[in-house]
Backbone as CSV, one residue per row, in Angstrom:
resi,resn,N_x,N_y,N_z,CA_x,CA_y,CA_z,C_x,C_y,C_z
1,UNK,-12.622,-10.778,23.480,-12.186,-11.472,22.261,-10.674,-11.314,22.120
2,UNK,-10.004,-12.429,22.074,-8.492,-12.429,21.942,-8.200,-13.000,20.553
3,UNK,-7.223,-12.428,19.893,-6.884,-12.791,18.547,-5.380,-12.718,18.422
4,UNK,-4.742,-13.877,18.231,-3.315,-13.885,18.004,-3.063,-14.233,16.564
5,UNK,-1.921,-13.790,16.087,-1.630,-13.945,14.693,-0.165,-14.086,14.497
6,UNK,0.179,-14.883,13.487,1.533,-14.970,13.069,1.833,-13.978,11.998
7,UNK,2.875,-13.171,12.189,3.172,-12.119,11.251,4.476,-12.483,10.467
8,UNK,4.391,-12.320,9.186,5.601,-12.505,8.326,5.722,-11.304,7.434
9,UNK,6.800,-10.600,7.560,7.051,-9.470,6.649,7.592,-10.041,5.350
10,UNK,6.920,-9.665,4.251,7.352,-10.190,2.975,7.521,-9.028,1.963
11,UNK,8.148,-9.285,0.939,8.266,-8.249,-0.097,8.007,-8.935,-1.409
12,UNK,7.020,-8.450,-2.119,6.624,-9.003,-3.383,7.001,-8.057,-4.467
13,UNK,6.999,-8.559,-5.673,7.432,-7.679,-6.794,6.376,-7.461,-7.798
14,UNK,6.390,-6.322,-8.460,5.521,-5.980,-9.546,6.378,-5.742,-10.783
15,UNK,6.058,-6.426,-11.856,6.759,-6.209,-13.071,6.454,-4.791,-13.632
16,UNK,7.477,-4.066,-14.038,7.245,-2.728,-14.528,7.960,-2.575,-15.852
17,UNK,7.410,-1.768,-16.728,8.059,-1.550,-18.073,7.718,-0.118,-18.496
18,UNK,8.581,0.368,-19.372,8.363,1.686,-19.953,8.542,1.641,-21.429
19,UNK,7.804,2.467,-22.131,7.875,2.552,-23.594,8.346,3.988,-23.961
20,UNK,9.129,4.066,-25.057,9.551,5.370,-25.513,8.400,6.176,-25.993
21,UNK,8.495,7.498,-25.962,7.418,8.348,-26.399,6.966,8.090,-27.811
22,UNK,7.964,7.792,-28.679,7.606,7.555,-30.063,6.766,6.287,-30.218
23,UNK,7.099,5.275,-29.359,6.324,3.996,-29.469,4.900,4.226,-29.048
24,UNK,4.728,5.095,-27.937,3.341,5.318,-27.504,2.517,6.005,-28.571
25,UNK,3.205,6.905,-29.291,2.463,7.656,-30.369,2.145,6.765,-31.506
26,UNK,2.878,5.633,-31.672,2.651,4.804,-32.861,1.287,4.130,-32.778
27,UNK,0.816,3.620,-33.893,-0.454,2.892,-33.910,-0.376,1.663,-33.021
28,UNK,-1.383,1.492,-32.194,-1.435,0.309,-31.283,-1.796,-0.910,-32.117
29,UNK,-0.958,-1.930,-32.068,-1.267,-3.157,-32.829,-2.488,-3.887,-32.218
30,UNK,-3.128,-4.697,-33.000,-4.242,-5.467,-32.492,-3.726,-6.613,-31.560
31,UNK,-4.559,-6.940,-30.616,-4.159,-7.973,-29.648,-4.028,-9.335,-30.421
32,UNK,-2.912,-9.984,-30.188,-2.685,-11.274,-30.798,-3.320,-12.329,-29.863
33,UNK,-4.405,-12.897,-30.294,-5.213,-13.832,-29.403,-4.306,-15.043,-29.075
34,UNK,-3.545,-15.487,-30.024,-2.707,-16.701,-29.778,-1.736,-16.416,-28.681
35,UNK,-1.066,-15.246,-28.719,-0.113,-14.923,-27.702,-0.769,-14.746,-26.314
36,UNK,-1.970,-14.089,-26.338,-2.750,-13.931,-25.098,-3.180,-15.227,-24.484
37,UNK,-3.647,-16.120,-25.328,-4.080,-17.468,-24.845,-2.917,-18.254,-24.280
38,UNK,-1.787,-18.118,-24.912,-0.588,-18.860,-24.435,-0.077,-18.302,-23.126
39,UNK,-0.096,-16.993,-22.962,0.360,-16.356,-21.736,-0.574,-16.811,-20.576
40,UNK,-1.901,-16.743,-20.805,-2.843,-17.160,-19.750,-2.655,-18.643,-19.418
41,UNK,-2.504,-19.432,-20.462,-2.337,-20.889,-20.242,-1.061,-21.132,-19.409
42,UNK,-0.017,-20.430,-19.694,1.259,-20.590,-18.924,1.086,-20.279,-17.452
43,UNK,0.686,-19.102,-17.121,0.662,-18.724,-15.713,-0.533,-19.315,-14.903
44,UNK,-1.499,-19.914,-15.608,-2.587,-20.539,-14.906,-2.354,-22.048,-14.727
45,UNK,-1.201,-22.530,-15.227,-0.886,-23.904,-15.096,-0.693,-24.365,-13.650
46,UNK,-0.904,-25.651,-13.343,-0.787,-26.150,-12.007,0.618,-25.907,-11.451
47,UNK,1.591,-25.925,-12.320,2.998,-25.762,-11.858,3.314,-24.386,-11.268
48,UNK,2.334,-23.439,-11.482,2.507,-22.105,-10.902,1.838,-22.008,-9.495
49,UNK,1.181,-23.080,-9.085,0.699,-23.212,-7.753,-0.194,-22.064,-7.241
50,UNK,-0.931,-21.417,-8.152,-1.752,-20.351,-7.715,-1.080,-18.958,-7.704
51,UNK,0.203,-18.919,-7.983,0.917,-17.649,-8.070,0.939,-16.805,-6.810
52,UNK,0.839,-17.426,-5.666,0.697,-16.714,-4.397,1.941,-15.935,-3.996
53,UNK,1.767,-14.745,-3.462,2.905,-13.958,-2.943,3.624,-14.713,-1.821
54,UNK,4.890,-14.594,-1.821,5.715,-15.139,-0.781,5.867,-16.657,-0.891
55,UNK,5.285,-17.244,-1.887,5.421,-18.734,-2.107,6.535,-18.946,-3.161
56,UNK,7.015,-20.169,-3.258,8.044,-20.437,-4.304,7.587,-20.087,-5.755
57,UNK,6.271,-20.081,-5.906,5.733,-19.849,-7.234,5.793,-18.306,-7.582
58,UNK,5.984,-17.484,-6.576,5.994,-16.028,-6.871,7.144,-15.668,-7.870
59,UNK,8.346,-16.139,-7.522,9.510,-15.807,-8.431,9.279,-16.440,-9.810
60,UNK,8.701,-17.560,-9.855,8.449,-18.247,-11.163,7.461,-17.385,-11.964
61,UNK,6.441,-16.875,-11.280,5.436,-16.049,-11.991,6.074,-14.734,-12.479
62,UNK,6.902,-14.116,-11.657,7.560,-12.852,-12.090,8.506,-13.099,-13.274
63,UNK,9.212,-14.214,-13.220,10.128,-14.508,-14.324,9.343,-14.653,-15.613
64,UNK,8.143,-15.326,-15.550,7.386,-15.541,-16.717,6.835,-14.257,-17.301
65,UNK,6.446,-13.294,-16.392,5.947,-11.977,-16.843,7.039,-11.142,-17.479
66,UNK,8.226,-11.165,-16.817,9.356,-10.377,-17.334,9.757,-10.948,-18.708
67,UNK,9.758,-12.268,-18.818,10.135,-12.852,-20.148,9.151,-12.410,-21.216
68,UNK,7.898,-12.276,-20.882,6.910,-11.797,-21.914,7.175,-10.332,-22.285
69,UNK,7.559,-9.517,-21.244,7.841,-8.108,-21.569,9.042,-8.025,-22.474
70,UNK,10.096,-8.811,-22.174,11.308,-8.822,-22.966,10.979,-9.202,-24.420
71,UNK,10.143,-10.255,-24.554,9.807,-10.797,-25.881,8.992,-9.736,-26.640
72,UNK,8.318,-8.868,-25.979,7.492,-7.847,-26.611,8.305,-6.646,-26.983
73,UNK,9.626,-6.634,-26.592,10.459,-5.512,-26.930,10.423,-4.313,-26.048
74,UNK,9.836,-4.594,-24.831,9.824,-3.534,-23.812,11.161,-3.382,-23.110
75,UNK,11.292,-2.284,-22.378,12.442,-2.038,-21.554,12.088,-1.761,-20.145
76,UNK,12.917,-2.150,-19.192,12.580,-1.937,-17.735,12.486,-0.477,-17.405
77,UNK,11.483,-0.099,-16.624,11.228,1.304,-16.308,11.573,1.739,-14.911
78,UNK,11.985,0.831,-14.078,12.289,1.162,-12.656,13.818,1.241,-12.458
79,UNK,14.405,2.326,-13.004,15.861,2.524,-12.914,16.604,1.261,-13.359
80,UNK,16.176,0.712,-14.469,16.874,-0.431,-15.066,16.402,-1.761,-14.535
81,UNK,15.455,-1.707,-13.586,14.921,-3.002,-13.054,13.543,-3.275,-13.564
82,UNK,13.173,-4.476,-13.764,11.868,-4.893,-14.154,10.946,-4.975,-12.931
83,UNK,11.438,-4.945,-11.760,10.657,-5.169,-10.545,10.680,-3.998,-9.656
84,UNK,9.623,-3.812,-8.887,9.530,-2.754,-7.866,9.105,-3.426,-6.562
85,UNK,9.865,-3.223,-5.473,9.508,-3.879,-4.213,8.287,-3.219,-3.646
86,UNK,7.418,-4.054,-3.126,6.173,-3.615,-2.452,6.127,-4.284,-1.061
87,UNK,6.436,-3.530,-0.003,6.407,-4.124,1.314,5.001,-4.547,1.691
88,UNK,4.886,-5.763,2.104,3.524,-6.296,2.482,3.670,-7.126,3.795
89,UNK,2.585,-7.400,4.395,2.619,-8.210,5.581,1.682,-9.439,5.366
90,UNK,2.045,-10.567,5.770,1.253,-11.810,5.721,0.809,-12.099,7.111
91,UNK,-0.545,-12.159,7.325,-1.141,-12.354,8.612,-1.949,-13.573,8.681
92,UNK,-1.710,-14.416,9.662,-2.476,-15.639,9.857,-3.023,-15.657,11.238
93,UNK,-4.351,-15.875,11.369,-4.952,-15.888,12.707,-4.601,-17.214,13.452
94,UNK,-4.359,-17.037,14.736,-4.079,-18.239,15.562,-4.785,-18.046,16.914
95,UNK,-5.346,-19.144,17.407,-5.912,-19.131,18.781,-6.980,-18.139,19.007
96,UNK,-7.855,-17.947,18.037,-8.934,-17.048,18.223,-9.942,-17.567,19.183
97,UNK,-10.282,-16.812,20.232,-11.210,-17.220,21.250,-12.574,-16.889,20.839
98,UNK,-13.584,-17.518,21.482,-14.992,-17.204,21.137,-15.350,-15.731,21.422
99,UNK,-16.418,-15.258,20.732,-16.887,-13.935,20.982,-17.975,-14.062,22.030
100,UNK,-17.753,-13.452,23.206,-18.694,-13.562,24.329,-19.400,-12.183,24.513
101,UNK,-20.727,-12.190,24.573,-21.459,-10.970,24.746,-22.360,-11.101,25.974
102,UNK,-22.275,-10.067,26.857,-23.097,-10.081,28.047,-23.975,-8.830,27.996
103,UNK,-24.952,-8.747,28.945,-25.813,-7.636,29.003,-27.295,-8.052,28.963
104,UNK,-27.605,-9.215,28.470,-28.977,-9.710,28.477,-29.184,-10.656,29.623
105,UNK,-30.331,-11.341,29.564,-30.612,-12.318,30.666,-29.614,-13.385,30.724
106,UNK,-29.158,-13.856,29.585,-28.123,-14.913,29.506,-27.033,-14.395,28.571
107,UNK,-25.767,-14.676,28.872,-24.678,-14.270,27.941,-24.730,-15.138,26.701
108,UNK,-24.223,-14.583,25.577,-24.100,-15.296,24.353,-22.637,-15.595,24.023
109,UNK,-22.400,-16.726,23.433,-21.057,-17.123,23.019,-21.098,-17.568,21.603
110,UNK,-20.358,-16.855,20.751,-20.351,-17.146,19.325,-19.012,-17.819,18.969
111,UNK,-19.095,-18.810,18.126,-17.914,-19.643,17.682,-17.279,-19.095,16.460
112,UNK,-15.977,-18.869,16.534,-15.223,-18.329,15.369,-15.266,-19.301,14.268
113,UNK,-15.442,-18.790,13.060,-15.514,-19.625,11.801,-16.851,-20.146,11.528
114,UNK,-17.720,-20.197,12.585,-19.121,-20.713,12.378,-20.105,-19.537,12.477
115,UNK,-20.024,-18.883,13.650,-20.936,-17.767,13.909,-20.324,-16.405,13.434
116,UNK,-19.033,-16.309,13.389,-18.403,-15.076,13.044,-17.029,-15.372,12.535
117,UNK,-16.480,-14.381,11.796,-15.092,-14.403,11.391,-14.485,-13.069,11.721
118,UNK,-13.200,-13.046,12.103,-12.549,-11.846,12.434,-11.153,-11.835,11.800
119,UNK,-10.651,-10.630,11.637,-9.276,-10.478,11.142,-8.787,-9.115,11.744
120,UNK,-7.491,-8.991,11.711,-6.831,-7.756,12.099,-5.648,-7.545,11.176
121,UNK,-5.541,-6.324,10.665,-4.453,-6.023,9.735,-3.423,-5.135,10.410
122,UNK,-3.543,-4.927,11.757,-2.543,-4.184,12.477,-1.331,-5.115,12.616
123,UNK,-0.141,-4.506,12.391,1.065,-5.319,12.358,1.640,-5.431,13.822
124,UNK,0.914,-6.165,14.599,1.240,-6.490,16.015,0.948,-8.018,16.203
125,UNK,1.648,-8.646,17.132,1.496,-10.102,17.239,0.233,-10.515,18.002
126,UNK,-0.388,-9.568,18.684,-1.520,-9.985,19.574,-2.588,-8.817,19.540
127,UNK,-3.805,-9.223,19.330,-4.944,-8.220,19.343,-6.011,-8.704,20.288
128,UNK,-6.420,-7.858,21.172,-7.441,-8.291,22.152,-8.422,-7.063,22.342
129,UNK,-9.737,-7.422,22.390,-10.764,-6.435,22.783,-11.597,-7.075,23.880
130,UNK,-11.719,-6.395,25.000,-12.526,-6.900,26.138,-13.301,-5.780,26.743
131,UNK,-14.474,-6.096,27.291,-15.304,-5.121,27.938,-15.606,-3.924,27.086
132,UNK,-15.888,-4.210,25.779,-16.157,-3.138,24.805,-17.705,-3.165,24.518
133,UNK,-18.237,-2.005,24.528,-19.696,-1.854,24.244,-19.939,-2.081,22.718
134,UNK,-21.021,-2.860,22.486,-21.469,-3.040,21.096,-22.496,-1.969,20.779
135,UNK,-22.338,-1.321,19.669,-23.240,-0.216,19.234,-23.758,-0.499,17.830
136,UNK,-25.047,-0.588,17.734,-25.658,-0.822,16.394,-25.752,0.553,15.658
137,UNK,-25.150,0.650,14.501,-25.169,1.932,13.818,-25.723,1.793,12.420
138,UNK,-26.722,0.944,12.298,-27.436,0.783,11.001,-26.520,0.377,9.903
139,UNK,-26.425,1.101,8.820,-25.578,0.808,7.712,-24.154,1.306,7.856
140,UNK,-23.940,2.068,8.958,-22.583,2.577,9.217,-22.105,3.576,8.189
141,UNK,-23.005,4.485,7.802,-22.683,5.419,6.744,-22.753,6.878,7.212
142,UNK,-21.783,7.631,6.804,-21.793,9.113,7.021,-21.665,9.771,5.678
143,UNK,-22.761,10.170,5.138,-22.765,10.825,3.822,-23.393,12.175,3.904
144,UNK,-22.672,13.174,4.327,-23.215,14.554,4.503,-23.863,15.146,3.269
145,UNK,-23.355,14.755,2.109,-23.932,15.301,0.885,-25.296,14.715,0.564
146,UNK,-25.624,13.616,1.281,-26.962,13.014,1.115,-27.805,13.187,2.327
147,UNK,-27.297,13.964,3.314,-28.028,14.152,4.536,-28.191,12.932,5.378
148,UNK,-27.179,12.067,5.322,-27.285,10.804,6.028,-26.082,10.566,6.964
149,UNK,-26.333,10.284,8.215,-25.267,10.067,9.186,-25.694,9.126,10.247
150,UNK,-25.273,7.842,10.091,-25.637,6.803,11.099,-24.882,6.989,12.403
151,UNK,-23.851,7.824,12.373,-23.037,8.018,13.588,-23.303,9.302,14.320
152,UNK,-24.381,10.002,13.891,-24.756,11.264,14.542,-24.969,11.121,16.024
153,UNK,-24.238,11.903,16.788,-24.449,11.890,18.263,-23.869,10.711,18.986
154,UNK,-23.112,9.848,18.302,-22.616,8.603,18.943,-21.085,8.715,19.132
155,UNK,-20.655,8.499,20.332,-19.261,8.445,20.660,-18.781,6.977,20.502
156,UNK,-17.995,6.706,19.433,-17.633,5.370,19.140,-16.271,4.938,19.710
157,UNK,-15.618,5.830,20.392,-14.285,5.581,20.886,-14.245,4.307,21.758
158,UNK,-13.454,3.303,21.300,-13.261,2.094,22.113,-14.425,1.080,21.994
159,UNK,-15.390,1.420,21.179,-16.558,0.506,21.019,-16.540,-0.271,19.737
160,UNK,-17.345,-1.286,19.694,-17.453,-2.120,18.472,-18.743,-1.767,17.746
161,UNK,-18.601,-1.369,16.501,-19.747,-1.058,15.694,-20.381,-2.343,15.054
162,UNK,-21.659,-2.462,15.196,-22.444,-3.577,14.536,-23.144,-2.933,13.418
163,UNK,-22.918,-3.431,12.183,-23.324,-2.750,10.944,-24.075,-3.710,10.004
164,UNK,-25.039,-3.222,9.319,-25.739,-3.879,8.230,-24.886,-3.869,6.965
165,UNK,-24.964,-4.875,6.193,-24.287,-4.920,4.946,-25.052,-4.125,3.830
166,UNK,-24.327,-3.651,2.791,-24.924,-2.846,1.757,-25.316,-1.463,2.214
167,UNK,-26.311,-0.803,1.523,-26.733,0.500,1.948,-28.300,0.586,2.041
168,UNK,-28.827,1.674,2.493,-30.316,1.734,2.760,-31.195,1.555,1.559
169,UNK,-30.685,1.709,0.363,-31.522,1.593,-0.831,-31.680,0.169,-1.398
170,UNK,-31.011,-0.787,-0.691,-30.999,-2.161,-1.222,-32.364,-2.705,-1.494
171,UNK,-33.355,-2.423,-0.609,-34.712,-2.890,-0.700,-35.529,-2.221,-1.825
172,UNK,-35.043,-1.142,-2.348,-35.785,-0.367,-3.309,-35.651,-0.922,-4.715
173,UNK,-36.653,-0.647,-5.507,-36.614,-0.973,-6.929,-36.275,0.302,-7.697
174,UNK,-35.575,0.167,-8.804,-35.173,1.313,-9.569,-33.998,2.038,-8.890
175,UNK,-33.740,3.272,-9.297,-32.646,4.042,-8.833,-33.076,5.403,-8.322
176,UNK,-34.184,5.449,-7.638,-34.741,6.718,-7.129,-34.238,7.178,-5.799
177,UNK,-33.582,6.269,-5.058,-33.167,6.571,-3.688,-31.879,7.352,-3.716
178,UNK,-31.555,7.916,-2.558,-30.269,8.678,-2.444,-29.045,7.883,-2.670
179,UNK,-29.132,6.575,-2.495,-27.944,5.727,-2.720,-28.052,4.941,-4.016
180,UNK,-28.812,5.525,-4.982,-28.883,4.953,-6.350,-29.568,3.622,-6.402
181,UNK,-30.547,3.408,-5.497,-31.334,2.214,-5.505,-30.453,0.995,-5.197
182,UNK,-30.734,-0.092,-5.939,-30.031,-1.389,-5.634,-28.601,-1.402,-6.181
183,UNK,-28.235,-0.347,-6.895,-26.860,-0.284,-7.455,-25.972,0.207,-6.376
184,UNK,-25.307,-0.723,-5.664,-24.508,-0.394,-4.482,-23.466,0.678,-4.747
185,UNK,-23.456,1.707,-3.901,-22.458,2.718,-3.913,-21.301,2.273,-3.035
186,UNK,-20.240,3.090,-2.997,-19.089,2.716,-2.145,-19.555,2.741,-0.694
187,UNK,-20.545,3.460,-0.331,-21.013,3.540,1.024,-21.505,2.155,1.491
188,UNK,-21.865,1.295,0.562,-22.398,-0.010,0.891,-21.294,-1.092,1.000
189,UNK,-20.077,-0.735,0.615,-18.975,-1.698,0.603,-18.443,-1.976,2.002
190,UNK,-18.007,-3.165,2.279,-17.460,-3.486,3.601,-16.158,-2.665,3.845
191,UNK,-15.391,-2.413,2.761,-14.206,-1.650,2.981,-14.495,-0.255,3.556
192,UNK,-15.529,0.376,3.049,-15.908,1.691,3.496,-16.335,1.621,4.991
193,UNK,-17.133,0.566,5.335,-17.638,0.476,6.681,-16.536,0.375,7.710
194,UNK,-15.432,-0.376,7.363,-14.317,-0.502,8.223,-13.608,0.879,8.337
195,UNK,-13.407,1.539,7.185,-12.721,2.774,7.114,-13.414,3.859,7.986
196,UNK,-14.658,4.051,7.794,-15.387,5.101,8.474,-15.461,4.795,10.013
197,UNK,-15.596,3.571,10.373,-15.612,3.204,11.772,-14.277,3.536,12.427
198,UNK,-13.218,3.318,11.730,-11.897,3.638,12.257,-11.754,5.149,12.431
199,UNK,-12.276,5.922,11.475,-12.231,7.372,11.581,-13.043,7.868,12.823
200,UNK,-14.075,7.144,13.131,-14.928,7.490,14.348,-14.382,7.013,15.620
201,UNK,-13.250,6.305,15.595,-12.582,5.872,16.771,-12.991,4.514,17.313
202,UNK,-13.744,3.745,16.488,-14.211,2.462,16.924,-13.031,1.477,17.125
203,UNK,-13.189,0.565,18.079,-12.173,-0.457,18.333,-12.313,-1.571,17.343
204,UNK,-13.543,-1.874,16.915,-13.765,-2.990,16.021,-15.068,-2.797,15.254
205,UNK,-15.254,-3.668,14.230,-16.496,-3.668,13.451,-16.904,-5.105,13.222
206,UNK,-18.227,-5.310,13.390,-18.862,-6.611,13.047,-19.984,-6.301,12.038
207,UNK,-19.850,-6.798,10.860,-20.926,-6.573,9.854,-21.825,-7.818,9.859
208,UNK,-23.111,-7.576,9.892,-24.069,-8.684,9.840,-24.270,-9.114,8.418
209,UNK,-23.903,-10.364,8.141,-23.965,-10.827,6.761,-25.352,-11.201,6.317
210,UNK,-25.729,-10.811,5.124,-26.901,-11.361,4.414,-26.516,-11.672,2.985
211,UNK,-26.863,-12.836,2.475,-26.425,-13.292,1.210,-26.860,-12.300,0.074
212,UNK,-28.112,-11.877,0.067,-28.643,-11.042,-1.024,-27.955,-9.708,-1.033
213,UNK,-27.945,-8.934,0.013,-27.294,-7.606,0.056,-25.784,-7.702,-0.150
214,UNK,-25.181,-8.755,0.376,-23.728,-8.916,0.248,-23.373,-9.305,-1.161
215,UNK,-24.184,-10.166,-1.816,-23.890,-10.614,-3.106,-23.126,-11.927,-3.132
216,UNK,-22.958,-12.537,-1.951,-22.214,-13.857,-1.832,-22.568,-14.461,-0.547
217,UNK,-22.523,-15.793,-0.495,-22.899,-16.496,0.763,-21.860,-16.290,1.908
218,UNK,-22.234,-16.672,3.104,-21.388,-16.557,4.231,-20.134,-17.362,4.114
219,UNK,-20.129,-18.436,3.418,-18.916,-19.259,3.301,-17.822,-18.566,2.540
220,UNK,-18.107,-17.514,1.778,-17.085,-16.728,1.105,-16.313,-15.952,2.225
221,UNK,-17.065,-15.415,3.201,-16.397,-14.700,4.263,-15.617,-15.671,5.167
222,UNK,-16.188,-16.893,5.351,-15.481,-17.871,6.197,-14.145,-18.278,5.552
223,UNK,-14.017,-18.159,4.256,-12.810,-18.517,3.592,-11.642,-17.601,3.786
224,UNK,-11.884,-16.472,4.408,-10.866,-15.379,4.640,-10.116,-15.603,5.896
225,UNK,-10.248,-16.781,6.555,-9.536,-17.037,7.778,-8.106,-17.620,7.532
226,UNK,-7.749,-17.882,6.342,-6.457,-18.339,5.990,-5.472,-17.153,5.927
227,UNK,-4.229,-17.361,5.578,-3.259,-16.295,5.460,-3.716,-15.198,4.555
228,UNK,-3.651,-13.917,5.095,-4.097,-12.745,4.343,-2.927,-11.847,4.131
229,UNK,-2.915,-11.086,2.983,-1.890,-10.145,2.733,-2.411,-8.764,2.738
230,UNK,-1.559,-7.764,3.101,-1.973,-6.382,3.034,-0.697,-5.527,2.973
231,UNK,-0.906,-4.312,2.461,0.245,-3.352,2.410,0.510,-2.868,3.813
232,UNK,1.711,-2.404,4.080,2.042,-1.883,5.372,2.165,-0.387,5.309
233,UNK,1.398,0.287,6.053,1.439,1.787,6.139,2.560,2.228,7.162
234,UNK,2.930,3.465,7.088,3.967,3.959,8.031,3.619,3.693,9.498
235,UNK,2.348,3.722,9.829,1.964,3.481,11.262,1.708,1.984,11.526
236,UNK,2.144,1.145,10.620,1.972,-0.321,10.766,0.474,-0.649,10.849
237,UNK,-0.344,0.065,10.123,-1.766,-0.218,10.007,-2.511,0.036,11.270
238,UNK,-1.962,0.750,12.173,-2.623,1.019,13.460,-3.799,2.025,13.312
239,UNK,-3.870,2.640,12.186,-4.986,3.555,11.926,-6.267,2.774,11.585
240,UNK,-6.188,1.477,11.396,-7.387,0.654,11.149,-7.996,0.188,12.497
241,UNK,-9.222,-0.228,12.449,-9.792,-0.783,13.678,-9.083,-2.046,14.039
242,UNK,-9.079,-2.397,15.328,-8.319,-3.519,15.755,-8.877,-4.821,15.272
243,UNK,-10.204,-4.904,15.154,-10.841,-6.108,14.707,-11.805,-5.776,13.501
244,UNK,-11.645,-6.453,12.442,-12.556,-6.338,11.289,-13.247,-7.671,11.146
245,UNK,-14.579,-7.740,11.289,-15.225,-9.048,11.270,-16.654,-9.044,10.704
246,UNK,-17.158,-10.257,10.614,-18.520,-10.454,10.103,-19.201,-11.384,11.099
247,UNK,-20.547,-11.158,11.244,-21.429,-12.049,11.961,-22.305,-12.743,10.991
248,UNK,-22.568,-14.002,11.223,-23.588,-14.701,10.385,-24.994,-14.046,10.579
249,UNK,-25.883,-14.252,9.707,-27.216,-13.666,9.877,-27.879,-14.141,11.137
250,UNK,-27.681,-15.487,11.441,-28.250,-16.070,12.611,-27.657,-15.441,13.887
251,UNK,-26.312,-15.270,13.894,-25.622,-14.709,15.017,-26.095,-13.219,15.227
252,UNK,-26.170,-12.460,14.093,-26.634,-11.139,14.208,-28.009,-10.971,14.682
253,UNK,-28.898,-11.841,14.286,-30.296,-11.817,14.730,-30.341,-12.106,16.219
254,UNK,-29.596,-13.115,16.733,-29.568,-13.405,18.104,-28.969,-12.257,18.962
255,UNK,-27.930,-11.614,18.448,-27.335,-10.519,19.117,-28.385,-9.377,19.365
256,UNK,-29.140,-9.037,18.289,-30.134,-7.962,18.422,-31.293,-8.373,19.303
257,UNK,-31.641,-9.631,19.241,-32.696,-10.131,20.124,-32.264,-9.948,21.616
258,UNK,-31.032,-10.170,21.851,-30.526,-10.015,23.241,-30.688,-8.552,23.752
259,UNK,-30.623,-7.634,22.778,-30.788,-6.224,23.102,-32.232,-5.796,23.060
260,UNK,-33.141,-6.745,22.882,-34.572,-6.452,22.776,-34.947,-5.910,21.446
261,UNK,-34.189,-6.144,20.396,-34.543,-5.610,19.066,-34.812,-6.747,18.132
262,UNK,-35.497,-6.399,17.035,-35.809,-7.402,15.967,-35.011,-7.078,14.715
263,UNK,-34.275,-8.011,14.232,-33.440,-7.780,13.053,-34.238,-7.268,11.818
264,UNK,-35.337,-7.938,11.569,-36.128,-7.586,10.342,-36.661,-6.146,10.475
265,UNK,-37.024,-5.739,11.682,-37.509,-4.397,11.906,-36.366,-3.359,11.768
């Protein structure tokens, strides 16, 4: 799998304000609905173009927020500035190749955007994974306090984890299970699944999507192929897995069939 991306380093601003101690201690006034409605109406207008970071509308949005702070009698809290720089990276996928899987009687080829979606938040211009073993790790959870470890005895270094969405209690009724029943814990979130796989040394993650357990259809995942923003860590996000992706339910089912397994089972 080869994944190229266009990187743009950007810096976005967050409006910041401080209040004097005496003001904090004073009685908090009731929210003025008219002011609130007007503020929302202003920044949600078409002229703000969605308020996207690094777009021309970003400065317009910041100016509008700062103007509101000034009108409210606030004072800037960042050494006299209303804004604080937040280094971010804008990443756009380019020239993603198909996902090719071998090992069965016939190789499988999955089409990006249809069968799977991938992304990488590492701040490098080119990401490639080849000849990597796919390892099914169930829900991809390591919860020692619950006596649960899907990674027990598995060396994930350089491999791609194939993971189910949500957590093991999704099919349960009520909240009697270790993962609080159908009330998803953080262990069921896709963010956790990427994080723990990185800790285990995995090269990539492919989560098998299901609408019910995920809480949204696959087209929501497909929509994340446009420009994405993320914070930049000191290691340029190299601590994350190289590839963070999703497989459609059909693609995930075919993948497991290739390995002689049944998805429902």
